C-alpha positions as CSV (number, residue, x, y, z in Angstrom):
1,X,10.5,7.5,-23.6
2,X,13.2,7.7,-21.0
3,X,16.9,8.4,-21.3
4,X,19.7,6.5,-19.5
5,X,19.8,8.6,-16.4
6,X,16.0,8.4,-16.0
7,X,16.0,4.7,-16.5
8,X,18.6,4.3,-13.8
9,X,16.5,6.4,-11.4
10,X,13.3,4.5,-12.3
11,X,15.1,1.1,-11.7
12,X,16.3,2.2,-8.3
13,X,12.8,3.4,-7.3
14,X,11.2,0.2,-8.6
15,X,13.6,-1.9,-6.5
16,X,12.6,0.1,-3.4
17,X,8.9,-0.4,-4.2
18,X,9.5,-4.2,-4.4
19,X,11.1,-4.3,-1.0
20,X,8.5,-2.1,0.5
21,X,5.7,-4.4,-0.8
22,X,7.5,-7.5,0.5
23,X,7.8,-5.9,3.9
24,X,4.2,-4.9,4.0
25,X,3.1,-8.5,3.6
26,X,5.3,-10.0,6.4
27,X,3.1,-9.3,9.4
28,X,0.1,-11.1,7.8
29,X,2.0,-13.9,6.0
30,X,3.7,-15.1,9.2
31,X,1.1,-14.0,11.8
32,X,0.7,-17.5,13.3
33,X,4.5,-17.9,13.7
34,X,5.0,-14.5,15.2
35,X,2.1,-15.0,17.7
36,X,3.7,-18.3,18.7
37,X,7.2,-16.8,19.2
38,X,6.1,-13.8,21.2
39,X,3.2,-15.7,22.9
40,X,0.6,-13.1,21.9
41,X,-3.0,-13.2,20.6
42,X,-4.6,-11.9,17.5
43,X,-5.3,-8.5,19.1
44,X,-1.6,-8.0,19.9
45,X,-0.5,-9.2,16.5
46,X,-2.9,-6.7,14.9
47,X,-1.5,-4.0,17.1
48,X,1.9,-4.3,15.4
49,X,0.3,-3.1,12.2
50,X,-1.8,-0.5,14.1
51,X,1.3,1.1,15.7
52,X,3.2,1.0,12.5
53,X,0.4,2.7,10.8
54,X,0.2,5.3,13.6
55,X,3.7,6.4,12.8
56,X,2.9,6.5,9.1
57,X,-0.2,8.6,9.8
58,X,1.8,11.2,11.7
59,X,4.2,11.6,8.8
60,X,1.4,11.7,6.3
61,X,-0.2,14.6,8.1
62,X,3.2,16.3,8.2
63,X,3.7,15.9,4.5
64,X,0.2,17.0,3.8
65,X,1.1,20.5,5.0
66,X,4.8,20.7,4.3
67,X,5.6,18.0,1.7
68,X,5.3,20.4,-1.2
69,X,8.3,22.4,0.2
70,X,10.5,19.3,0.6
71,X,12.9,17.6,-1.8
72,X,11.1,14.5,-3.0
73,X,14.2,12.4,-3.7
74,X,15.9,13.2,-0.4
75,X,12.8,12.2,1.5
76,X,12.6,8.9,-0.4
77,X,16.2,8.1,0.6
78,X,15.4,9.0,4.2
79,X,12.4,6.7,4.2
80,X,14.4,3.8,2.7
81,X,16.9,4.1,5.5
82,X,14.2,4.0,8.2
83,X,12.4,1.0,6.6
84,X,15.6,-1.0,6.2
85,X,16.6,-0.3,9.8
86,X,13.2,-1.1,11.2
87,X,13.1,-4.4,9.3
88,X,16.6,-5.4,10.3
89,X,16.0,-4.6,14.0
90,X,12.7,-6.6,13.9
91,X,14.7,-9.7,12.8
92,X,16.9,-9.3,15.9
93,X,14.0,-8.6,18.3
94,X,13.3,-11.0,21.2
95,X,10.6,-9.1,23.1
96,X,7.2,-8.0,21.8
97,X,7.8,-4.4,23.1
98,X,11.0,-4.2,21.0
99,X,9.2,-5.3,17.9
100,X,6.5,-2.7,18.5
101,X,9.1,0.1,18.4
102,X,10.8,-1.3,15.3
103,X,7.4,-1.5,13.5
104,X,6.9,2.2,14.3
105,X,10.2,3.1,12.7
106,X,9.4,1.1,9.6
107,X,6.0,2.6,9.4
108,X,7.5,6.1,9.3
109,X,10.0,5.0,6.7
110,X,7.5,3.4,4.2
111,X,5.3,6.5,4.5
112,X,8.1,8.7,3.3
113,X,8.8,6.3,0.5
114,X,5.2,6.0,-0.7
115,X,4.2,9.7,-0.6
116,X,7.5,11.1,-2.0
117,X,8.1,8.5,-4.7
118,X,4.6,9.1,-6.0
119,X,5.1,12.9,-5.9
120,X,8.6,12.5,-7.5
121,X,7.1,10.5,-10.4
122,X,4.4,13.1,-11.0
123,X,6.9,16.0,-10.9
124,X,9.9,14.5,-12.7
125,X,7.9,13.0,-15.5
126,X,4.9,15.4,-15.9
127,X,4.4,14.5,-19.6
128,X,5.0,10.8,-19.1
129,X,3.2,10.2,-15.8
130,X,0.6,8.0,-17.4
131,X,3.4,5.6,-18.1
132,X,5.8,6.0,-15.3
133,X,3.3,6.1,-12.4
134,X,1.5,2.7,-13.3
135,X,5.0,1.2,-13.9
136,X,6.0,2.1,-10.4
137,X,2.8,0.6,-8.9
138,X,3.4,-2.4,-11.1
139,X,6.7,-3.1,-9.3
140,X,4.9,-2.8,-6.0
141,X,2.6,-5.5,-7.3
142,X,5.6,-7.7,-8.0
143,X,6.8,-7.3,-4.5
144,X,3.3,-8.0,-3.1
145,X,3.3,-11.3,-5.1
146,X,6.8,-12.3,-4.0
147,X,6.1,-11.4,-0.3
148,X,3.8,-14.2,1.0
149,X,5.5,-16.9,-1.1
150,X,8.9,-15.7,-0.1
151,X,7.9,-15.7,3.6
152,X,6.3,-19.2,3.7
153,X,9.3,-20.5,1.7
154,X,12.0,-19.5,4.3
155,X,10.0,-19.5,7.5
156,X,9.6,-22.9,9.2
157,X,6.4,-22.8,11.4
158,X,8.0,-25.4,13.6
159,X,10.9,-23.1,14.4
160,X,9.3,-20.0,15.8
161,X,12.4,-18.0,15.8
162,X,12.6,-18.3,12.0
163,X,10.0,-15.4,11.8
164,X,13.1,-13.1,11.6
165,X,14.5,-14.5,8.4
166,X,12.3,-12.4,6.0
167,X,12.8,-9.2,8.1
168,X,16.6,-9.7,8.0
169,X,16.6,-10.2,4.2
170,X,14.5,-7.1,3.6
171,X,16.7,-5.0,5.9
172,X,19.9,-6.0,4.2
173,X,18.5,-5.6,0.7
174,X,17.0,-2.2,1.8
175,X,20.4,-0.7,2.5
176,X,21.7,-2.0,-0.8
177,X,18.7,-0.4,-2.6
178,X,19.5,2.9,-0.7
179,X,23.0,2.9,-2.1
180,X,21.7,2.3,-5.7
181,X,19.1,5.1,-5.3
182,X,21.7,7.6,-4.0
183,X,23.8,7.0,-7.0
184,X,20.8,7.3,-9.4
185,X,19.2,10.5,-8.0
186,X,22.2,12.7,-7.8
187,X,21.6,14.9,-11.0
188,X,17.9,14.5,-11.5
189,X,15.8,17.7,-11.7
190,X,12.3,17.7,-10.3
191,X,10.8,19.5,-13.3
192,X,7.2,19.8,-12.2
193,X,7.8,20.6,-8.6
194,X,6.4,24.0,-7.4
195,X,9.0,26.6,-6.4
196,X,10.0,26.7,-2.8
197,X,8.3,30.0,-2.2
198,X,5.4,29.7,-4.6
199,X,2.9,32.4,-3.6
200,X,0.0,30.1,-4.5
201,X,1.3,27.5,-2.0
202,X,2.0,30.0,0.7
203,X,-1.5,31.6,0.5
204,X,-3.3,28.2,0.5
205,X,-3.4,28.0,4.3
206,X,-6.1,25.3,4.4
207,X,-4.4,23.1,1.9
208,X,-6.4,20.7,-0.3
209,X,-8.8,19.9,2.6
210,X,-10.4,23.2,2.1
211,X,-12.3,21.4,-0.7
212,X,-15.0,18.7,0.1
213,X,-13.7,16.5,-2.7
214,X,-10.5,15.9,-0.8
215,X,-12.4,14.6,2.2
216,X,-14.5,12.3,0.0
217,X,-11.4,11.0,-1.7
218,X,-9.9,10.4,1.8
219,X,-13.0,8.4,2.7
220,X,-12.6,6.3,-0.5
221,X,-9.0,5.6,0.4
222,X,-9.9,4.6,4.0
223,X,-12.4,2.1,2.8
224,X,-10.0,0.6,0.3
225,X,-7.1,0.3,2.7
226,X,-9.3,-1.2,5.4
227,X,-10.0,-3.9,2.8
228,X,-6.4,-4.3,1.8
229,X,-4.8,-4.3,5.3
230,X,-7.5,-6.5,6.7
231,X,-7.1,-9.0,3.8
232,X,-3.3,-9.2,4.3
233,X,-3.5,-9.4,8.1
234,X,-6.2,-12.0,8.4
235,X,-7.2,-13.8,5.2
236,X,-4.5,-16.4,5.5
237,X,-5.7,-17.2,9.1
238,X,-9.3,-17.4,7.8
239,X,-8.2,-20.0,5.2
240,X,-6.6,-22.1,7.9
241,X,-9.6,-21.8,10.2
242,X,-12.5,-22.3,7.7
243,X,-11.0,-24.6,5.1
244,X,-8.3,-26.4,7.2
245,X,-5.6,-25.5,4.7
246,X,-1.9,-25.6,5.6
247,X,0.2,-22.6,6.7
248,X,2.0,-22.9,3.3
249,X,-1.2,-22.9,1.3
250,X,-2.7,-20.0,3.2
251,X,0.3,-17.9,2.0
252,X,-0.1,-19.2,-1.5
253,X,-3.8,-18.0,-1.5
254,X,-2.7,-14.5,-0.5
255,X,0.1,-14.6,-3.1
256,X,-2.5,-15.5,-5.8
257,X,-4.5,-12.4,-4.9
258,X,-1.5,-10.3,-5.6
259,X,-0.7,-12.3,-8.8
260,X,-4.1,-11.2,-10.0
261,X,-3.2,-7.6,-9.1
262,X,0.1,-7.9,-10.9
263,X,-1.5,-9.2,-14.1
264,X,-3.5,-6.0,-14.4
265,X,-0.6,-3.7,-13.4
266,X,1.7,-5.2,-16.0
267,X,-0.7,-4.0,-18.6
268,X,-1.7,-0.8,-16.8
269,X,0.6,1.7,-18.7
270,X,-1.3,0.6,-21.9
271,X,-4.8,1.1,-20.3
272,X,-3.8,4.4,-18.6
273,X,-2.9,5.9,-22.0
274,X,-6.0,4.6,-23.7
275,X,-9.0,4.4,-21.3
276,X,-10.8,6.9,-19.1
277,X,-9.0,6.5,-15.7
278,X,-11.9,7.7,-13.6
279,X,-14.5,5.3,-15.1
280,X,-12.1,2.4,-15.1
281,X,-11.2,2.9,-11.4
282,X,-14.8,3.1,-10.3
283,X,-16.0,0.1,-12.3
284,X,-13.1,-2.3,-11.6
285,X,-12.9,-1.5,-7.8
286,X,-16.6,-2.2,-7.3
287,X,-16.4,-5.5,-9.3
288,X,-13.4,-6.5,-7.2
289,X,-15.5,-6.2,-4.0
290,X,-18.2,-8.4,-5.5
291,X,-15.6,-11.0,-6.6
292,X,-14.0,-11.1,-3.1
293,X,-17.4,-11.6,-1.5
294,X,-18.0,-14.5,-3.7
295,X,-14.6,-16.0,-2.7
296,X,-15.6,-15.8,0.9
297,X,-18.9,-17.7,0.3
298,X,-17.0,-20.4,-1.6
299,X,-14.1,-21.1,0.8
300,X,-16.0,-23.6,3.0
301,X,-17.5,-25.2,-0.1
302,X,-14.8,-25.3,-2.7
303,X,-11.3,-23.9,-2.1
304,X,-10.3,-24.0,-5.8
305,X,-13.4,-22.1,-6.8
306,X,-12.8,-19.5,-4.1
307,X,-9.2,-19.1,-5.3
308,X,-10.4,-18.3,-8.8
309,X,-12.4,-15.4,-7.4
310,X,-9.5,-14.3,-5.2
311,X,-7.3,-14.0,-8.3
312,X,-10.1,-12.2,-10.2
313,X,-10.6,-9.8,-7.2
314,X,-6.9,-9.1,-7.1
315,X,-6.8,-8.3,-10.8
316,X,-9.8,-6.0,-10.7
317,X,-8.6,-3.9,-7.8
318,X,-5.1,-3.6,-9.2
319,X,-6.1,-0.3,-10.8
320,X,-6.8,1.5,-7.5
321,X,-3.4,2.6,-6.2
322,X,-2.0,4.3,-9.4
323,X,-5.5,5.6,-10.4
324,X,-6.1,7.2,-7.0
325,X,-2.8,9.0,-7.1
326,X,-3.4,10.2,-10.7
327,X,-6.9,11.3,-10.0
328,X,-6.3,13.2,-6.9
329,X,-3.1,14.9,-8.3
330,X,-5.2,15.9,-11.3
331,X,-7.9,17.3,-9.0
332,X,-5.2,19.4,-7.2
333,X,-2.5,20.3,-9.7
334,X,0.7,21.7,-8.3
335,X,0.2,19.9,-5.0
336,X,1.7,16.5,-5.8
337,X,3.1,15.8,-2.3
338,X,0.0,17.0,-0.5
339,X,-2.3,15.1,-2.8
340,X,-0.2,11.9,-2.5
341,X,-0.4,12.3,1.3
342,X,-4.1,11.7,1.1
343,X,-3.5,8.1,-0.1
344,X,-1.1,7.4,2.8
345,X,-3.4,9.1,5.4
346,X,-6.0,6.7,4.2
347,X,-3.6,3.7,4.2
348,X,-2.5,4.4,7.7
349,X,-6.0,5.0,9.1
350,X,-7.1,1.8,7.5
351,X,-3.9,0.1,8.9
352,X,-4.5,1.4,12.4
353,X,-8.2,0.4,12.6
354,X,-8.9,-2.6,10.4
355,X,-6.4,-5.2,11.7
356,X,-7.3,-4.3,15.3
357,X,-11.1,-4.3,15.1
358,X,-11.0,-7.4,12.9
359,X,-8.7,-9.2,15.5
360,X,-11.2,-8.2,18.2
361,X,-14.1,-9.5,16.3
362,X,-12.3,-12.7,15.3
363,X,-11.7,-13.6,19.0
364,X,-15.4,-13.8,19.6
365,X,-17.0,-14.8,16.3
366,X,-14.2,-15.9,13.9
367,X,-13.0,-14.2,10.7
368,X,-16.1,-14.6,8.4
369,X,-18.1,-11.5,9.5
370,X,-15.1,-9.1,9.6
371,X,-14.1,-10.2,6.1
372,X,-17.6,-9.7,4.8
373,X,-17.4,-6.2,6.1
374,X,-14.1,-5.2,4.5
375,X,-14.9,-6.8,1.2
376,X,-18.1,-4.7,1.0
377,X,-16.0,-1.7,1.7
378,X,-14.5,-1.9,-1.9
379,X,-17.9,-1.2,-3.4
380,X,-18.2,1.8,-1.0
381,X,-14.8,3.0,-2.0
382,X,-15.8,3.1,-5.7
383,X,-18.9,5.0,-4.8
384,X,-16.9,7.6,-2.9
385,X,-14.5,8.2,-5.8
386,X,-17.5,8.9,-8.1
387,X,-19.0,11.3,-5.5
388,X,-15.7,13.2,-5.1
389,X,-15.5,13.9,-8.8
390,X,-19.1,14.9,-9.0
391,X,-18.6,17.4,-6.2
392,X,-15.4,18.7,-7.8
393,X,-17.0,19.5,-11.1
394,X,-18.2,22.8,-9.5
395,X,-14.6,23.9,-9.3
396,X,-12.3,25.0,-12.1
397,X,-9.7,22.2,-11.5
398,X,-9.5,19.8,-14.3
399,X,-11.5,16.6,-13.9
400,X,-11.3,13.4,-16.0
C-alpha cells in the first residue's frame, strides 16, 4: 500500500512515537527514585507532570486555531527537537526547579509531535488512513510497553542519581530520530492538507468549538486521559503500598497494561478496516473501565488475578487513541490539525489535573479511592463519545 519514500517517512515517524511513549512513562515508572533524589513528596512529583502538561495545553490551544495553516512535518521536527532537549537536560538536572523547566520544554515538544503527526497521517494518506493511523498508534504502544520495563532495568533504586539514565538515553536517541525524520520528509507532499488561504478556514472564526459535539468529545478525552495519566503516575506506587511488591515488579505491572494495549494495536489496522469504529470504541472503552476496577479490587487479595485484569483492561482501551483521532477528524473534515488538537487539549488537561489531585488525595487516604475514581472515568468517556455523535447527527458532517 505504500511506496519506498512513504515507508521511509512512516518508519521515521514510528521511531519518534516509540521514543515519545517511553518518555511519557518515565515520571511514573521511577517516581519513588526521583522523589528520593530531589527530596520531594508525591504532590511535587505530580507537579512535574502537571507543569509539563501546562506547556502542552498552551501549544494545543495554539494549534487548535492556527495548526491548519502550518506545515505538519516541519512542526513534527520542531517538536522532536524540544522533546530530545528536554529529556537530555532532565538527565543532567540536579535541582528540582531545573527539572520543572525541562519538563515544560519536553511537554511543548511532545504536543507538537502528537498533534502534527496525527494531522500529517490524515492528510498525507487520506485514502489509507484506516491503515496508517492505527499503525502509528501501534508504535506508540510499543514504546509504552518498553518504557516501564526499560526504566526499571537501568535505574537502581539504591542509587538515586540513576534516575537520569533513561532521560539521557531518550534525549540522545531523540536527536538521532530527528536526523532520520529530516531525511525522510524532504519530498513528501501533504495531499489532503487544506490550502493556506482556504476561504472555508478563514471564515470559520469560531473553529470546531462552534459545534457542541466538539465540546463533548473534549470531555470524553479529558476523562480518558485523567485515567491514563493517573494510572501511569500512581499505579506502580499503589502496587507497592497495597500489595508490598518490589519496585521492579511495580514497573512490570504497568508494562503489562501496555502489553495488553499493544496486543490490540498490532491487530488494529485489520479491525479499523472491517468493524464500525464508533461502536467498537464505545464498547471496548467502557469494558476496559470495568476490567480496571476489578483489578483494583483484586490487588490486595491476589496480585496474579489483578494482573490478568490489568492486561485485559490495557487491551480493551487500546482502541481509544487512534479511534478518537479518526472519529473527530471525520466529524470535522478538512480540519485535521484543529481536530487532532482536541485530543492533546484533553491529554494535557488530564495531565495537569489528575496526577496532582491524586497525589493530594494519596497523602491523606492512600491511592485506592483516587484510582477507583479514574478507572470509573473510562466508562464516562465511552458515554461522552456516544453522546457527541448523537448530537452531531443534526449536522451535515459525515458520521460513522
